[in-house]
NULO-882458 format. One record per residue (C-alpha): x, y, z. Coordinates in steps of 0.05 Angstrom, whole numbers, plus 32768, in hexadecimal, padded with zeros to 4 digits. Example, Ala and Ser with C-alpha at 12.3 -4.5 7.8 and 13.67 -1.06 7.14 Angstrom:
BEGIN
80F67FA6809C/81117FEB808F/
***
This chain:
BEGIN
837C81E47D86/838D81B27DC1/83D581977DBE/83EE81577DDA/840481767E1C/83BD81907E21/839B814E7E15/83D0812C7E45/83BF815D7E80/8374815B7E71/8373810D7E70/839F81097EAD/8377813A7ED7/833281227EC3/834C80D77ECA/836580E47F10/832181077F22/82F580CE7F0D/832280987F26/832080BC7F6B/82D580C07F67/82CF80757F5A/82FA80647F96/82DD80947FC7/829480837FB3/82A280377FB8/82B980458001/82808072800F/824A803D7FF6/826D80088020/826780358060/821F8048804D/820980028045/82267FF18089/8204802C80AA/81BF801E808B/81C17FD28087/81887FCD80BD/815D7FFB8092/816B7FD78054/81507F93806D/81077FA58059/81167FC98019/81197FA07FD4/815F7F997FB9/81477FBC7F77/81337FFC7F9C/81757FFA7FC4/819D7FF97F86/817580227F55/814C80507F80/8181805F7FB3/81C880537FA0/81C180657F54/81A980A77F70/81D680A87FAE/821680A97F81/820880EC7F58/81F481137F99/823480FF7FC0/826281047F80/824B814E7F78/824F815D7FC4/829781497FC7/82AE815D7F82/82D281997F97/82FD816E7FC4/8304813D7F89/831A81747F5A/834D81907F8A/836A814E7F9F/8370813C7F53/839381797F3F/83C581767F79/83D2812A7F6F/83D9812D7F25/8403816C7F21/843281577F59/843B81137F35/845081367EF2/847A81687F1A/84A2812E7F3F/84AC810F7EF9/84CB814F7EE3/849581557EAD/8483819A7EC1/84CD81B27EBC/84CE81947E78/848B81BA7E63/84A781FC7E7E/84EC81EF7E5E/84CA81E87E1B/84B082317E22/846D82247E3E/845A82577E75/842F82487EB1/83F6826C7E93/83F8823E7E55/840582017E84/83C582137EA9/839A82157E6B/838A81C87E68/837881C97EB3/834782017EA6/832881DC7E6D/831D819F7E9A/830581CC7ED3/82D381E97EA2/82BA81A37E8F/82B381917ED6/829181D07EEC/825D81CD7EB1/824E81847EC5/824B81987F10/821A81D37F00/81ED81AA7ED2/81EA81717F05/81DC819F7F40/81A881C77F1D/8180818D7EFC/819D81467F02/81A8813F7F4E/8165815F7F65/813F812A7F3A/816A80F77F54/8162810E7F9C/811681077F95/811E80BD7F8D/815680B57FBE/813080DC7FF4/80F180BB7FEA/811980787FF4/813480938036/80EC80AB804B/80CF8065803E/8107803A805D/813880658085/811680A180A3/80D3808D80C2/80B380CE80CA/80B6811A80BA/80B1814F80F1/8096819680F7/80B581C58128/808D82058118/805982248143/802D82618134/8036825680EA/8023829580C2/8021828E8074/800882B8803C/7FF4827F800E/7FD982AF7FD8/7FD982F97FCF/7FA783118003/7F9C82CC8021/7FBA82BF8066/7FBD827F808D/7FC9827880D8/7FD9823380FB/7FEC822D8142/800C81EB8139/800B81AF8106/801081648117/8036813F80E1/801B80FB80F6/7FD0810B80F3/7FD5814280C1/7FAE816E80EE/7FB481BD80EE/7F9E81D78133/7F7D821F813F/7F7A822D80F5/7F64826E80D8/7F64828A8092/7F5B82D38080/7F4B82F3803E/7F5E833D8034/7F4B83677FF8/7F6683AF7FF1/7F8383AC8035/7F40839C8054/7F2B835B8076/7EF2833D804C/7EEF82F9806C/7F0A82CF80A6/7F04828180B3/7F13826880F9/7F128221810E/7F2981F38146/7F5381C78117/7F5781B080CD/7F68816C80B4/7F8181588070/7F58812A8046/7F8080FD8018/7F4280E97FEF/7F2E81317FDD/7F7281507FE5/7F518186800A/7F4E819B8055/7F1481898082/7F0C81C780B1/7EE481B580F4/7EBA81DD8123/7EC3821B80F7/7EA8826180F2/7EAD828F80B3/7EA182D980BC/7E9882FF807F/7EA1834E8082/7E77837C8053/7E7883C7804F/7E4A83D48088/7E3E838F80A5/7E58834A80B0/7E3D830580B1/7E4F82C580D8/7E49827C80C0/7E58824180ED/7E5B81F880E5/7E7A81B480FA/7EA481A380BC/7EAF81C28079/7EE381B08044/7F1081E78026/7F5381F88005/7F8282238026/7FBF82177FF2/7FE881F18023/7FF281A68023/80108175805A/805481788039/805981BF8042/805F81B0808E/808D8178808C/80D4818E809B/811381688083/814F81978079/815C816F8037/8119817F8017/813881B77FEC/816781857FCE/812C81667FA6/812381AC7F82/813F81BD7F3D/815782047F38/811382197F17/80ED81F57F4F/811A82147F81/810E82597F67/80C1824D7F64/80C782317FAC/80EB826F7FC2/80B7829D7FA2/807F82767FC5/80A38278800A/80AA82C48002/806282CA7FF3/805282A18034/807C82C7805E/80A6828E8073/80DC829F80A6/812582978098/8128829B804E/817482988052/8173824A8051/81578248800F/817C827F7FF1/81BE82628008/81AA82207FE6/819982487FA8/81DC82707FA6/820682327FB6/81EF82127F76/820E82487F50/824D82537F7B/825D820A7F84/827081FB7F3B/8299823C7F39/82C782227F70/82E381EF7F40/830982257F1B/832582437F5B/833C81FE7F7A/835B81EB7F37/838782287F35/8395821F7F7D/83AA81D67F74/83D681E57F38/83F9821E7F5E/840881F27F98/842281B57F74/844681CD7F37/848A81CF7F55/84B581907F5D/84C881827FA6/84DF81457FCE/84A381257FE9/8478815A7FC8/843F812D7FB7/842E81197FFF/843C81608019/840F81807FE1/83D9814C7FEC/83D7815D8039/83DC81A4802F/83A381A07FFA/8379817C802A/838381AF805F/837481E78030/833681C28016/831A81B38059/832381FA8073/82FE820F8032/82C581E08043/82C381F7808C/82C582438077/828B82338047/826182118080/826F824780B5/825B827F8083/821B825C806C/8206824980B0/8212829180CB/81E882AD8098/81AF827C80A3/81AF828A80EE/81B682D580DF/81A0830B80AD/81E6830A808C/81DC830C8040/81D982C68025/81F682D77FE3/823382F78002/823B82BE8033/823982897FFD/826C82AE7FD2/829C82C3800B/82C4827F800B/82CF82847FC0/82E382C97FC3/831682BD7FFA/8334827F7FDA/833382A07F98/836182D47FB6/838C829A7FD3/839082787F92/83A582B77F6E/83DD82C57F9C/83F682807F9A/83F1827F7F4E/841A82C17F4B/844F82A57F79/845082647F51/8461828D7F11/849E82AF7F32/
***
């Protein structure tokens, strides 16, 4: 059963959290409009509001939710501490453990909301937002890869020396089919071009060599259309493309990339593990904030907010360093993603035990 003190703290914590979101997002939208004003000139107002900003808000709310949670806990707890409310609460026989309960209930609500949004809601919103950016803000994609080797299906391997995003041409293209460890067919061509009408590849100046038990045959020609299980979007690189994927789509994409032998899978795995680690940080930062701010001190609100911001930014910096390190190396991505949570969970526990004394 929730008591009045529980409802009071839950209302104050969540109220401060959502109020800070409204203020910060209003400021963020103003700055974003100023930055992209020239790009918005050619975009319809309806698309700007409903396609872009309606989907801009949930993405950035979730992106900065940890900061909002921490600042909300520190500000609200410091305020009631300065009003001597926490002294009265403890004087009535309520321990710090019991005092923390409504905070953890609020953190659970926010963590579940964050988890559901980051897994399913935000990826769908990003599909619309990023499509708007592709149309009006970013004029083109790029492809930096050369000597592309992919296993597109079990036993089917594709090699492309280079790919031109603008013309959708794959140069020096070859495809091999292997069965039972033996090469049974190989297609070589000067280049392949994507055909939007047939949604297949036109392969030019090709030769196909089929291998049999005791012989082989060669077929040549100027052009042939074929399928090699890749589409132009597979070559277009923007670092945010994973943000369009729900957790189910991301798992499927990771499985496909592993099959194709894509290099540096750590970038995708980091994205996957962050979607689980990020909501969990809500509990850590809540305990950390309560532990810092539950004592009444002169000027404690300002001091606690400043100290909280410093800890929060070091947490974000720590997370960025660990994930960047694993993307650039072979460091375990699961460990890299969870290290900041583990370290700050230890810090939160130490401060909490100190606050109980």
